[in-house]
N, CA, C and O atoms as a Tripos MOL2 file, in Angstrom:
@<TRIPOS>MOLECULE
protein
  260   259    65     0     0
PROTEIN
NO_CHARGES

@<TRIPOS>ATOM
      1 N          11.2320   -6.9280  -12.8200 N.3       1 UNK1
      2 CA         10.4990   -7.4620  -10.8510 C.3       1 UNK1
      3 C          10.8350   -7.7000  -10.1370 C.2       1 UNK1
      4 O          11.9260   -8.2650  -10.2210 O.2       1 UNK1
      5 N          10.3290   -7.5310   -8.9960 N.am      2 UNK2
      6 CA         10.8240   -7.3200   -7.7790 C.3       2 UNK2
      7 C          10.2400   -8.8100   -7.0580 C.2       2 UNK2
      8 O           9.0390   -9.0770   -7.0140 O.2       2 UNK2
      9 N          11.3010   -9.6930   -6.5200 N.am      3 UNK3
     10 CA         10.6370  -10.5770   -5.8330 C.3       3 UNK3
     11 C          10.0020  -10.8210   -4.4960 C.2       3 UNK3
     12 O           9.9300   -9.8940   -3.6900 O.2       3 UNK3
     13 N           9.5880  -11.8840   -4.2430 N.am      4 UNK4
     14 CA          8.3340  -11.9990   -3.0630 C.3       4 UNK4
     15 C           8.4480  -13.3670   -2.8490 C.2       4 UNK4
     16 O           8.4920  -14.3130   -3.6370 O.2       4 UNK4
     17 N           8.4910  -13.2940   -1.5680 N.am      5 UNK5
     18 CA          7.7010  -15.1550   -0.9290 C.3       5 UNK5
     19 C           6.3020  -15.2140   -0.5140 C.2       5 UNK5
     20 O           5.8850  -15.1360    0.6410 O.2       5 UNK5
     21 N           5.6390  -15.3580   -1.5630 N.am      6 UNK6
     22 CA          4.5610  -15.6890   -0.9960 C.3       6 UNK6
     23 C           3.7840  -15.6800    0.2580 C.2       6 UNK6
     24 O           2.9330  -14.8670    0.6170 O.2       6 UNK6
     25 N           4.3100  -16.9230    0.9700 N.am      7 UNK7
     26 CA          3.9610  -17.4590    2.2910 C.3       7 UNK7
     27 C           4.3870  -16.0380    2.9440 C.2       7 UNK7
     28 O           3.4070  -15.8070    3.6520 O.2       7 UNK7
     29 N           5.3270  -14.8940    3.1270 N.am      8 UNK8
     30 CA          5.3850  -14.3320    3.5970 C.3       8 UNK8
     31 C           4.5550  -13.1200    3.1490 C.2       8 UNK8
     32 O           4.4160  -12.3060    4.0620 O.2       8 UNK8
     33 N           3.9700  -12.7810    2.0010 N.am      9 UNK9
     34 CA          3.4550  -11.6580    1.3590 C.3       9 UNK9
     35 C           1.6730  -11.7120    1.2750 C.2       9 UNK9
     36 O           1.1850  -11.7060    0.1450 O.2       9 UNK9
     37 N           0.7210  -11.7640    2.5020 N.am     10 UNK10
     38 CA         -0.7120  -12.1320    2.2240 C.3      10 UNK10
     39 C          -1.0520  -11.1680    0.8370 C.2      10 UNK10
     40 O          -1.6330  -11.7530   -0.0770 O.2      10 UNK10
     41 N          -0.8410  -10.2600    0.7170 N.am     11 UNK11
     42 CA         -1.5750   -9.6350   -0.6800 C.3      11 UNK11
     43 C          -1.4010  -10.8490   -1.4110 C.2      11 UNK11
     44 O          -2.3940  -11.4670   -1.7940 O.2      11 UNK11
     45 N           0.0890  -11.3730   -1.7120 N.am     12 UNK12
     46 CA         -0.0490  -12.8140   -2.6280 C.3      12 UNK12
     47 C          -1.0350  -13.8870   -2.4490 C.2      12 UNK12
     48 O          -1.7210  -14.5020   -3.2660 O.2      12 UNK12
     49 N          -0.9350  -13.9530   -1.2100 N.am     13 UNK13
     50 CA         -1.9010  -15.5120   -0.8240 C.3      13 UNK13
     51 C          -3.2600  -15.2050   -1.1300 C.2      13 UNK13
     52 O          -4.0300  -15.9880   -1.6860 O.2      13 UNK13
     53 N          -3.6040  -13.7760   -0.6670 N.am     14 UNK14
     54 CA         -5.0400  -13.7820   -1.6520 C.3      14 UNK14
     55 C          -5.6390  -13.2300   -2.4080 C.2      14 UNK14
     56 O          -6.8180  -13.0120   -2.6870 O.2      14 UNK14
     57 N          -4.3450  -12.9250   -2.8580 N.am     15 UNK15
     58 CA         -4.5380  -12.0000   -4.6490 C.3      15 UNK15
     59 C          -3.6400  -12.8270   -5.5540 C.2      15 UNK15
     60 O          -2.8320  -12.1460   -6.1850 O.2      15 UNK15
     61 N          -3.5920  -14.2140   -5.7770 N.am     16 UNK16
     62 CA         -2.5470  -14.7050   -6.6980 C.3      16 UNK16
     63 C          -2.5340  -13.9500   -7.9930 C.2      16 UNK16
     64 O          -1.5250  -13.6390   -8.6260 O.2      16 UNK16
     65 N          -3.4370  -13.7650   -8.2210 N.am     17 UNK17
     66 CA         -3.1080  -13.1960  -10.1040 C.3      17 UNK17
     67 C          -2.2980  -11.8350   -9.9710 C.2      17 UNK17
     68 O          -2.1930  -11.2270  -11.0370 O.2      17 UNK17
     69 N          -1.6470  -11.1850   -8.7550 N.am     18 UNK18
     70 CA         -1.0560  -10.2370   -8.6510 C.3      18 UNK18
     71 C           0.3320   -9.9350   -8.6590 C.2      18 UNK18
     72 O           0.6880  -10.7360   -7.7950 O.2      18 UNK18
     73 N           1.1130   -9.5010   -8.9260 N.am     19 UNK19
     74 CA          2.5600   -9.7960   -8.5790 C.3      19 UNK19
     75 C           2.9380   -8.2530   -8.6360 C.2      19 UNK19
     76 O           2.7100   -7.3370   -9.4250 O.2      19 UNK19
     77 N           3.7500   -8.4150   -7.2080 N.am     20 UNK20
     78 CA          4.6650   -7.3230   -6.9640 C.3      20 UNK20
     79 C           5.5140   -6.7910   -7.4850 C.2      20 UNK20
     80 O           6.6340   -7.2070   -7.1870 O.2      20 UNK20
     81 N           5.4420   -5.7430   -8.4060 N.am     21 UNK21
     82 CA          5.8870   -5.5340   -9.6610 C.3      21 UNK21
     83 C           6.9610   -4.1080   -8.7610 C.2      21 UNK21
     84 O           7.7290   -3.5650   -9.5550 O.2      21 UNK21
     85 N           7.0060   -3.7580   -7.8460 N.am     22 UNK22
     86 CA          8.1120   -2.2900   -7.3080 C.3      22 UNK22
     87 C           8.0710   -2.4560   -5.4670 C.2      22 UNK22
     88 O           7.0320   -2.8910   -4.9710 O.2      22 UNK22
     89 N           9.0280   -2.1540   -4.7260 N.am     23 UNK23
     90 CA          8.7270   -1.8040   -3.7320 C.3      23 UNK23
     91 C           9.3460   -0.4190   -3.4620 C.2      23 UNK23
     92 O          10.5300   -0.2940   -3.7750 O.2      23 UNK23
     93 N           8.7630    0.5470   -2.9700 N.am     24 UNK24
     94 CA          9.6020    1.8310   -2.8980 C.3      24 UNK24
     95 C           9.6240    2.2200   -1.0100 C.2      24 UNK24
     96 O           8.5630    2.2050   -0.3860 O.2      24 UNK24
     97 N          10.9680    2.5440   -0.3110 N.am     25 UNK25
     98 CA         11.0400    2.6650    0.8740 C.3      25 UNK25
     99 C          11.3600    4.2450    0.6620 C.2      25 UNK25
    100 O          12.1620    4.5750   -0.2110 O.2      25 UNK25
    101 N          10.6580    5.3050    1.5550 N.am     26 UNK26
    102 CA         10.6790    6.3760    1.4550 C.3      26 UNK26
    103 C          11.8020    6.8830    2.9920 C.2      26 UNK26
    104 O          11.8400    5.9690    3.8150 O.2      26 UNK26
    105 N          12.4490    7.8610    3.3120 N.am     27 UNK27
    106 CA         12.9460    8.5080    4.0840 C.3      27 UNK27
    107 C          12.6060    8.4380    5.3230 C.2      27 UNK27
    108 O          13.4320    8.5940    6.2230 O.2      27 UNK27
    109 N          11.2560    8.1780    5.5520 N.am     28 UNK28
    110 CA         10.8650    8.6700    6.7890 C.3      28 UNK28
    111 C          10.7700    6.7700    7.5000 C.2      28 UNK28
    112 O          10.5470    6.5480    8.6900 O.2      28 UNK28
    113 N          10.9390    5.9300    6.7120 N.am     29 UNK29
    114 CA         11.2850    4.3200    6.7310 C.3      29 UNK29
    115 C           9.9650    3.8570    6.5170 C.2      29 UNK29
    116 O           9.6980    2.7660    7.0220 O.2      29 UNK29
    117 N           8.8760    4.5790    5.7330 N.am     30 UNK30
    118 CA          7.8770    4.0300    4.6980 C.3      30 UNK30
    119 C           7.6160    3.4080    4.3040 C.2      30 UNK30
    120 O           8.6850    3.4550    3.6960 O.2      30 UNK30
    121 N           7.0950    2.5340    3.8450 N.am     31 UNK31
    122 CA          7.2320    1.4490    2.1250 C.3      31 UNK31
    123 C           5.9520    1.4660    1.5450 C.2      31 UNK31
    124 O           4.8480    1.3400    2.0760 O.2      31 UNK31
    125 N           6.3160    1.6660    0.2070 N.am     32 UNK32
    126 CA          4.9240    1.3620   -0.4260 C.3      32 UNK32
    127 C           4.9030   -0.2380   -1.7200 C.2      32 UNK32
    128 O           5.5880   -0.3190   -2.7390 O.2      32 UNK32
    129 N           4.1670   -1.0120   -1.3370 N.am     33 UNK33
    130 CA          3.9470   -2.3410   -2.1620 C.3      33 UNK33
    131 C           3.0940   -1.8560   -3.4390 C.2      33 UNK33
    132 O           2.0900   -1.2530   -3.0600 O.2      33 UNK33
    133 N           3.2310   -1.9700   -5.3210 N.am     34 UNK34
    134 CA          3.2950   -2.0170   -5.9380 C.3      34 UNK34
    135 C           2.9400   -3.1950   -6.5190 C.2      34 UNK34
    136 O           3.8410   -3.9690   -6.8420 O.2      34 UNK34
    137 N           1.5660   -3.5420   -6.7540 N.am     35 UNK35
    138 CA          0.8680   -4.6410   -6.9120 C.3      35 UNK35
    139 C           0.1150   -4.7740   -8.1970 C.2      35 UNK35
    140 O          -0.7830   -3.9340   -8.2510 O.2      35 UNK35
    141 N           0.2020   -5.8670   -9.6890 N.am     36 UNK36
    142 CA         -0.4670   -5.5670  -10.8450 C.3      36 UNK36
    143 C          -1.4710   -6.5710  -11.2880 C.2      36 UNK36
    144 O          -1.9030   -7.0220  -10.2270 O.2      36 UNK36
    145 N          -2.1530   -7.2390  -12.3760 N.am     37 UNK37
    146 CA         -2.4930   -8.4680  -12.7190 C.3      37 UNK37
    147 C          -2.5580   -8.3850  -13.6730 C.2      37 UNK37
    148 O          -3.0260   -9.3370  -14.2970 O.2      37 UNK37
    149 N          -2.0280   -6.9210  -14.5350 N.am     38 UNK38
    150 CA         -1.6390   -6.4920  -15.6730 C.3      38 UNK38
    151 C          -3.0300   -5.8430  -16.5580 C.2      38 UNK38
    152 O          -3.0820   -5.7340  -17.7830 O.2      38 UNK38
    153 N          -4.1600   -5.4390  -15.5350 N.am     39 UNK39
    154 CA         -4.9850   -4.7520  -15.8420 C.3      39 UNK39
    155 C          -5.1090   -3.5210  -14.3430 C.2      39 UNK39
    156 O          -5.0480   -2.2950  -14.4390 O.2      39 UNK39
    157 N          -5.2060   -3.9480  -13.6630 N.am     40 UNK40
    158 CA         -5.0930   -3.4570  -12.6910 C.3      40 UNK40
    159 C          -4.2480   -3.0390  -11.5110 C.2      40 UNK40
    160 O          -3.9250   -4.0540  -10.8930 O.2      40 UNK40
    161 N          -3.6870   -1.7730  -10.8680 N.am     41 UNK41
    162 CA         -3.0070   -1.6500  -10.2450 C.3      41 UNK41
    163 C          -3.4520   -1.8410   -8.6330 C.2      41 UNK41
    164 O          -4.5530   -1.4910   -8.2070 O.2      41 UNK41
    165 N          -2.2280   -2.5570   -7.6790 N.am     42 UNK42
    166 CA         -2.7490   -1.7770   -6.1450 C.3      42 UNK42
    167 C          -1.6000   -1.2410   -5.4010 C.2      42 UNK42
    168 O          -0.4720   -1.6460   -5.6830 O.2      42 UNK42
    169 N          -1.8140   -0.2220   -4.3240 N.am     43 UNK43
    170 CA         -0.9540    0.3240   -3.7990 C.3      43 UNK43
    171 C          -1.0860    0.1830   -2.5030 C.2      43 UNK43
    172 O          -2.1180    0.5830   -1.9640 O.2      43 UNK43
    173 N           0.2590   -0.6010   -1.5300 N.am     44 UNK44
    174 CA         -0.1290   -1.0280   -0.1350 C.3      44 UNK44
    175 C           0.7720   -0.1010    0.4660 C.2      44 UNK44
    176 O           1.9540   -0.3210    0.2010 O.2      44 UNK44
    177 N           0.5580    0.7890    1.1390 N.am     45 UNK45
    178 CA          1.2640    1.4150    1.7800 C.3      45 UNK45
    179 C           1.7260    0.7320    3.8060 C.2      45 UNK45
    180 O           0.7930    0.4190    4.5450 O.2      45 UNK45
    181 N           2.8390    0.6670    4.1780 N.am     46 UNK46
    182 CA          3.1040    0.5190    5.4730 C.3      46 UNK46
    183 C           4.0390    1.7020    5.9430 C.2      46 UNK46
    184 O           5.0570    2.0600    5.3510 O.2      46 UNK46
    185 N           3.4610    2.3270    7.2560 N.am     47 UNK47
    186 CA          4.1510    3.2640    7.9660 C.3      47 UNK47
    187 C           4.3690    4.1390    7.1030 C.2      47 UNK47
    188 O           5.5510    4.4540    6.9710 O.2      47 UNK47
    189 N           3.2720    4.8880    6.1560 N.am     48 UNK48
    190 CA          3.6540    6.1660    5.8800 C.3      48 UNK48
    191 C           3.3810    7.6720    6.0230 C.2      48 UNK48
    192 O           3.8330    8.7440    5.6220 O.2      48 UNK48
    193 N           2.3660    7.1680    6.8350 N.am     49 UNK49
    194 CA          1.9410    8.1310    7.8170 C.3      49 UNK49
    195 C           1.5050    7.5110    9.4430 C.2      49 UNK49
    196 O           1.5710    6.2960    9.6280 O.2      49 UNK49
    197 N           1.0850    8.3920   10.5160 N.am     50 UNK50
    198 CA          0.6820    7.5510   11.5900 C.3      50 UNK50
    199 C          -0.1570    8.5010   12.1770 C.2      50 UNK50
    200 O          -0.1510    9.7250   12.0470 O.2      50 UNK50
    201 N          -1.0170    7.6360   12.9690 N.am     51 UNK51
    202 CA         -2.5360    8.5410   13.7460 C.3      51 UNK51
    203 C          -2.4810    8.1450   14.6540 C.2      51 UNK51
    204 O          -1.7120    7.2400   14.9780 O.2      51 UNK51
    205 N          -3.5130    8.8550   15.5660 N.am     52 UNK52
    206 CA         -3.6820    7.8930   16.4410 C.3      52 UNK52
    207 C          -5.2120    7.6910   16.7030 C.2      52 UNK52
    208 O          -6.0850    8.5320   16.4850 O.2      52 UNK52
    209 N          -5.4110    6.2630   17.2760 N.am     53 UNK53
    210 CA         -6.6280    5.5530   17.3400 C.3      53 UNK53
    211 C          -7.8330    6.6820   17.2470 C.2      53 UNK53
    212 O          -7.8350    7.6450   18.0130 O.2      53 UNK53
    213 N          -8.5840    6.5390   16.5130 N.am     54 UNK54
    214 CA         -9.9250    7.3170   16.3070 C.3      54 UNK54
    215 C         -10.0030    8.6350   15.5950 C.2      54 UNK54
    216 O         -11.0190    9.2080   15.2030 O.2      54 UNK54
    217 N          -8.3970    9.1250   15.4680 N.am     55 UNK55
    218 CA         -7.9130   10.1570   14.4480 C.3      55 UNK55
    219 C          -8.3090    9.5450   12.9850 C.2      55 UNK55
    220 O          -8.2860    8.4520   12.4190 O.2      55 UNK55
    221 N          -8.7850   11.2490   12.6340 N.am     56 UNK56
    222 CA         -8.9180   10.7390   11.1990 C.3      56 UNK56
    223 C          -7.7940   11.1800   10.1490 C.2      56 UNK56
    224 O          -7.3710   12.3130    9.9160 O.2      56 UNK56
    225 N          -7.4780   10.1020    9.6510 N.am     57 UNK57
    226 CA         -6.1950   10.2100    8.6690 C.3      57 UNK57
    227 C          -6.1250   11.5350    7.8740 C.2      57 UNK57
    228 O          -5.3340   12.4770    7.8690 O.2      57 UNK57
    229 N          -6.8780   11.3380    7.4290 N.am     58 UNK58
    230 CA         -7.2620   13.2470    6.5120 C.3      58 UNK58
    231 C          -8.2630   13.6720    6.3300 C.2      58 UNK58
    232 O          -9.0440   13.3200    5.4460 O.2      58 UNK58
    233 N          -8.5250   15.0650    7.6730 N.am     59 UNK59
    234 CA         -9.7580   15.5540    7.8550 C.3      59 UNK59
    235 C         -10.0520   15.8270    6.5000 C.2      59 UNK59
    236 O          -9.2800   15.8790    5.5430 O.2      59 UNK59
    237 N         -11.8720   16.0740    6.5760 N.am     60 UNK60
    238 CA        -12.8770   16.3490    5.9070 C.3      60 UNK60
    239 C         -12.8310   17.9770    6.0630 C.2      60 UNK60
    240 O         -12.6240   18.4240    7.1910 O.2      60 UNK60
    241 N         -13.0580   19.0720    4.7300 N.am     61 UNK61
    242 CA        -13.0470   20.0350    5.2780 C.3      61 UNK61
    243 C         -14.3820   20.7080    4.1230 C.2      61 UNK61
    244 O         -14.3200   20.4670    2.9180 O.2      61 UNK61
    245 N         -15.2580   21.3540    4.5880 N.am     62 UNK62
    246 CA        -16.7470   21.7930    3.5830 C.3      62 UNK62
    247 C         -15.9890   23.0870    3.4180 C.2      62 UNK62
    248 O         -15.1380   23.7230    4.0390 O.2      62 UNK62
    249 N         -16.7570   23.1980    2.1800 N.am     63 UNK63
    250 CA        -16.8010   24.8570    1.7860 C.3      63 UNK63
    251 C         -18.1480   25.4540    1.6440 C.2      63 UNK63
    252 O         -18.8290   25.6390    0.6350 O.2      63 UNK63
    253 N         -18.3470   25.6840    2.7590 N.am     64 UNK64
    254 CA        -19.7190   26.3690    2.0290 C.3      64 UNK64
    255 C         -20.3760   28.0360    2.0670 C.2      64 UNK64
    256 O         -20.9530   28.7860    2.8540 O.2      64 UNK64
    257 N         -19.8330   28.0270    0.5890 N.am     65 UNK65
    258 CA        -20.6130   29.4090    0.1750 C.3      65 UNK65
    259 C         -21.7070   29.9890   -0.0490 C.2      65 UNK65
    260 O         -21.7220   31.1790   -0.3620 O.2      65 UNK65
@<TRIPOS>BOND
     1     1     2 1
     2     2     3 1
     3     3     4 2
     4     3     5 am
     5     5     6 1
     6     6     7 1
     7     7     8 2
     8     7     9 am
     9     9    10 1
    10    10    11 1
    11    11    12 2
    12    11    13 am
    13    13    14 1
    14    14    15 1
    15    15    16 2
    16    15    17 am
    17    17    18 1
    18    18    19 1
    19    19    20 2
    20    19    21 am
    21    21    22 1
    22    22    23 1
    23    23    24 2
    24    23    25 am
    25    25    26 1
    26    26    27 1
    27    27    28 2
    28    27    29 am
    29    29    30 1
    30    30    31 1
    31    31    32 2
    32    31    33 am
    33    33    34 1
    34    34    35 1
    35    35    36 2
    36    35    37 am
    37    37    38 1
    38    38    39 1
    39    39    40 2
    40    39    41 am
    41    41    42 1
    42    42    43 1
    43    43    44 2
    44    43    45 am
    45    45    46 1
    46    46    47 1
    47    47    48 2
    48    47    49 am
    49    49    50 1
    50    50    51 1
    51    51    52 2
    52    51    53 am
    53    53    54 1
    54    54    55 1
    55    55    56 2
    56    55    57 am
    57    57    58 1
    58    58    59 1
    59    59    60 2
    60    59    61 am
    61    61    62 1
    62    62    63 1
    63    63    64 2
    64    63    65 am
    65    65    66 1
    66    66    67 1
    67    67    68 2
    68    67    69 am
    69    69    70 1
    70    70    71 1
    71    71    72 2
    72    71    73 am
    73    73    74 1
    74    74    75 1
    75    75    76 2
    76    75    77 am
    77    77    78 1
    78    78    79 1
    79    79    80 2
    80    79    81 am
    81    81    82 1
    82    82    83 1
    83    83    84 2
    84    83    85 am
    85    85    86 1
    86    86    87 1
    87    87    88 2
    88    87    89 am
    89    89    90 1
    90    90    91 1
    91    91    92 2
    92    91    93 am
    93    93    94 1
    94    94    95 1
    95    95    96 2
    96    95    97 am
    97    97    98 1
    98    98    99 1
    99    99   100 2
   100    99   101 am
   101   101   102 1
   102   102   103 1
   103   103   104 2
   104   103   105 am
   105   105   106 1
   106   106   107 1
   107   107   108 2
   108   107   109 am
   109   109   110 1
   110   110   111 1
   111   111   112 2
   112   111   113 am
   113   113   114 1
   114   114   115 1
   115   115   116 2
   116   115   117 am
   117   117   118 1
   118   118   119 1
   119   119   120 2
   120   119   121 am
   121   121   122 1
   122   122   123 1
   123   123   124 2
   124   123   125 am
   125   125   126 1
   126   126   127 1
   127   127   128 2
   128   127   129 am
   129   129   130 1
   130   130   131 1
   131   131   132 2
   132   131   133 am
   133   133   134 1
   134   134   135 1
   135   135   136 2
   136   135   137 am
   137   137   138 1
   138   138   139 1
   139   139   140 2
   140   139   141 am
   141   141   142 1
   142   142   143 1
   143   143   144 2
   144   143   145 am
   145   145   146 1
   146   146   147 1
   147   147   148 2
   148   147   149 am
   149   149   150 1
   150   150   151 1
   151   151   152 2
   152   151   153 am
   153   153   154 1
   154   154   155 1
   155   155   156 2
   156   155   157 am
   157   157   158 1
   158   158   159 1
   159   159   160 2
   160   159   161 am
   161   161   162 1
   162   162   163 1
   163   163   164 2
   164   163   165 am
   165   165   166 1
   166   166   167 1
   167   167   168 2
   168   167   169 am
   169   169   170 1
   170   170   171 1
   171   171   172 2
   172   171   173 am
   173   173   174 1
   174   174   175 1
   175   175   176 2
   176   175   177 am
   177   177   178 1
   178   178   179 1
   179   179   180 2
   180   179   181 am
   181   181   182 1
   182   182   183 1
   183   183   184 2
   184   183   185 am
   185   185   186 1
   186   186   187 1
   187   187   188 2
   188   187   189 am
   189   189   190 1
   190   190   191 1
   191   191   192 2
   192   191   193 am
   193   193   194 1
   194   194   195 1
   195   195   196 2
   196   195   197 am
   197   197   198 1
   198   198   199 1
   199   199   200 2
   200   199   201 am
   201   201   202 1
   202   202   203 1
   203   203   204 2
   204   203   205 am
   205   205   206 1
   206   206   207 1
   207   207   208 2
   208   207   209 am
   209   209   210 1
   210   210   211 1
   211   211   212 2
   212   211   213 am
   213   213   214 1
   214   214   215 1
   215   215   216 2
   216   215   217 am
   217   217   218 1
   218   218   219 1
   219   219   220 2
   220   219   221 am
   221   221   222 1
   222   222   223 1
   223   223   224 2
   224   223   225 am
   225   225   226 1
   226   226   227 1
   227   227   228 2
   228   227   229 am
   229   229   230 1
   230   230   231 1
   231   231   232 2
   232   231   233 am
   233   233   234 1
   234   234   235 1
   235   235   236 2
   236   235   237 am
   237   237   238 1
   238   238   239 1
   239   239   240 2
   240   239   241 am
   241   241   242 1
   242   242   243 1
   243   243   244 2
   244   243   245 am
   245   245   246 1
   246   246   247 1
   247   247   248 2
   248   247   249 am
   249   249   250 1
   250   250   251 1
   251   251   252 2
   252   251   253 am
   253   253   254 1
   254   254   255 1
   255   255   256 2
   256   255   257 am
   257   257   258 1
   258   258   259 1
   259   259   260 2
@<TRIPOS>SUBSTRUCTURE
     1 UNK1         2 RESIDUE 1 A UNK
     2 UNK2         6 RESIDUE 1 A UNK
     3 UNK3        10 RESIDUE 1 A UNK
     4 UNK4        14 RESIDUE 1 A UNK
     5 UNK5        18 RESIDUE 1 A UNK
     6 UNK6        22 RESIDUE 1 A UNK
     7 UNK7        26 RESIDUE 1 A UNK
     8 UNK8        30 RESIDUE 1 A UNK
     9 UNK9        34 RESIDUE 1 A UNK
    10 UNK10       38 RESIDUE 1 A UNK
    11 UNK11       42 RESIDUE 1 A UNK
    12 UNK12       46 RESIDUE 1 A UNK
    13 UNK13       50 RESIDUE 1 A UNK
    14 UNK14       54 RESIDUE 1 A UNK
    15 UNK15       58 RESIDUE 1 A UNK
    16 UNK16       62 RESIDUE 1 A UNK
    17 UNK17       66 RESIDUE 1 A UNK
    18 UNK18       70 RESIDUE 1 A UNK
    19 UNK19       74 RESIDUE 1 A UNK
    20 UNK20       78 RESIDUE 1 A UNK
    21 UNK21       82 RESIDUE 1 A UNK
    22 UNK22       86 RESIDUE 1 A UNK
    23 UNK23       90 RESIDUE 1 A UNK
    24 UNK24       94 RESIDUE 1 A UNK
    25 UNK25       98 RESIDUE 1 A UNK
    26 UNK26      102 RESIDUE 1 A UNK
    27 UNK27      106 RESIDUE 1 A UNK
    28 UNK28      110 RESIDUE 1 A UNK
    29 UNK29      114 RESIDUE 1 A UNK
    30 UNK30      118 RESIDUE 1 A UNK
    31 UNK31      122 RESIDUE 1 A UNK
    32 UNK32      126 RESIDUE 1 A UNK
    33 UNK33      130 RESIDUE 1 A UNK
    34 UNK34      134 RESIDUE 1 A UNK
    35 UNK35      138 RESIDUE 1 A UNK
    36 UNK36      142 RESIDUE 1 A UNK
    37 UNK37      146 RESIDUE 1 A UNK
    38 UNK38      150 RESIDUE 1 A UNK
    39 UNK39      154 RESIDUE 1 A UNK
    40 UNK40      158 RESIDUE 1 A UNK
    41 UNK41      162 RESIDUE 1 A UNK
    42 UNK42      166 RESIDUE 1 A UNK
    43 UNK43      170 RESIDUE 1 A UNK
    44 UNK44      174 RESIDUE 1 A UNK
    45 UNK45      178 RESIDUE 1 A UNK
    46 UNK46      182 RESIDUE 1 A UNK
    47 UNK47      186 RESIDUE 1 A UNK
    48 UNK48      190 RESIDUE 1 A UNK
    49 UNK49      194 RESIDUE 1 A UNK
    50 UNK50      198 RESIDUE 1 A UNK
    51 UNK51      202 RESIDUE 1 A UNK
    52 UNK52      206 RESIDUE 1 A UNK
    53 UNK53      210 RESIDUE 1 A UNK
    54 UNK54      214 RESIDUE 1 A UNK
    55 UNK55      218 RESIDUE 1 A UNK
    56 UNK56      222 RESIDUE 1 A UNK
    57 UNK57      226 RESIDUE 1 A UNK
    58 UNK58      230 RESIDUE 1 A UNK
    59 UNK59      234 RESIDUE 1 A UNK
    60 UNK60      238 RESIDUE 1 A UNK
    61 UNK61      242 RESIDUE 1 A UNK
    62 UNK62      246 RESIDUE 1 A UNK
    63 UNK63      250 RESIDUE 1 A UNK
    64 UNK64      254 RESIDUE 1 A UNK
    65 UNK65      258 RESIDUE 1 A UNK
């Protein structure tokens, strides 16, 4: 299990039944934090991708056939 300091981890303060299980750091400097409560898992990503204000993170494409 990954150690976490609850005072510095806002997610654990809001959801104390979740435990930080793993933190993954990517080559681009992004980080993913994996939490679970024994049933559900939550993944919180920091700096994985960037976008400008007002820009869609994932563009919506529709196929009109």
